[in-house]
C-alpha positions as CSV (number, residue, x, y, z in Angstrom):
1,M,12.8,80.4,153.5
2,S,9.6,80.4,155.2
3,M,6.3,81.3,153.4
4,F,6.0,84.7,155.1
5,A,9.7,85.6,154.1
6,K,8.7,84.6,150.5
7,L,5.7,86.9,150.6
8,K,7.7,89.7,152.1
9,Q,10.4,89.2,149.2
10,F,7.6,89.3,146.5
11,K,5.8,92.3,148.0
12,D,9.1,94.2,148.1
13,M,9.9,93.3,144.6
14,R,6.4,94.5,143.6
15,T,7.0,97.7,145.4
16,K,10.3,98.1,143.5
17,A,8.7,97.4,140.3
18,K,6.1,100.1,140.9
19,S,8.6,102.5,141.7
20,L,10.5,101.8,138.6
21,Q,7.6,102.0,136.5
22,N,6.9,105.6,137.9
23,L,10.4,106.6,137.2
24,L,10.0,105.4,133.6
25,A,6.9,107.2,133.0
26,D,8.9,110.4,133.3
27,E,11.5,109.3,130.6
28,K,10.8,110.5,127.1
29,V,12.3,109.3,123.8
30,E,11.8,110.8,120.4
31,A,12.0,108.8,117.4
32,T,11.9,109.8,113.7
33,A,11.3,108.1,110.3
34,A,10.8,108.8,106.6
35,W,13.7,111.3,106.7
36,G,12.1,113.2,109.6
37,K,8.6,113.5,108.2
38,I,7.2,111.4,111.2
39,K,7.9,111.9,114.6
40,M,6.9,109.9,117.7
41,T,7.3,110.8,121.4
42,M,7.1,107.9,123.7
43,N,7.6,107.6,127.4
44,G,9.6,105.0,129.2
45,N,6.4,102.8,129.5
46,Q,6.2,102.4,125.9
47,E,3.2,104.6,125.8
48,A,3.0,106.9,122.7
49,E,2.5,110.5,123.8
50,S,2.6,112.5,120.5
51,V,2.8,111.8,116.9
52,T,3.6,114.3,114.0
53,I,3.2,113.6,110.3
54,D,4.3,115.8,107.5
55,Q,1.5,116.7,105.2
56,E,3.4,115.1,102.3
57,L,3.1,111.6,103.9
58,L,-0.6,111.9,103.8
59,T,-0.7,111.5,99.9
60,D,0.8,108.1,99.9
61,K,-0.8,105.4,102.1
62,S,2.0,102.9,101.6
63,K,4.6,105.2,102.7
64,L,2.7,106.4,105.7
65,E,2.0,102.8,106.9
66,N,5.7,102.0,106.5
67,A,6.8,105.1,108.3
68,I,4.4,104.6,111.1
69,K,5.8,101.0,111.5
70,E,9.3,102.3,111.3
71,V,9.0,105.2,113.8
72,T,6.9,102.9,116.4
73,N,9.7,100.2,116.2
74,D,12.4,102.7,116.8
75,A,10.6,104.3,119.6
76,I,10.2,100.9,121.3
77,K,13.8,100.1,120.8
78,K,14.9,103.3,122.3
79,T,12.5,103.1,125.4
80,Q,13.8,99.5,125.9
81,R,17.3,100.7,126.1
82,V,16.1,103.4,128.6
83,M,14.4,100.9,130.6
84,A,17.3,98.5,130.8
85,D,19.7,101.3,131.8
86,K,17.0,102.3,134.7
87,I,16.9,98.9,135.8
88,R,20.6,98.5,136.0
89,K,21.0,101.8,137.8
90,E,18.3,100.9,140.2
91,G,19.9,97.7,141.1
92,G,17.8,95.3,138.9
93,L,14.6,93.4,140.0
94,N,16.3,90.3,141.6
95,M,13.8,87.7,140.9
96,P,14.8,84.4,142.5
97,G,13.7,81.4,140.6
98,L,13.3,83.2,137.2
């Protein structure tokens, strides 16, 4: 394969990745923790969009810290599933050599 063909293949892959990133930005997942007392909405690019914390959790620092970790990890796992599904549906990011 010539160098120009490889460059074109790389450019096409980059364009596809950017398109996929834009699609994922429109996806939303919601995660909860501490029996629904903390909620997080995250987009498909793993960016937190909102966090809601019940007043009751504000009195116990340790519970709040654990709940934040739990809700963040849950949201990340959910967005990873969404990302994998989108990549599969879009035909993947065929990356030769990786």
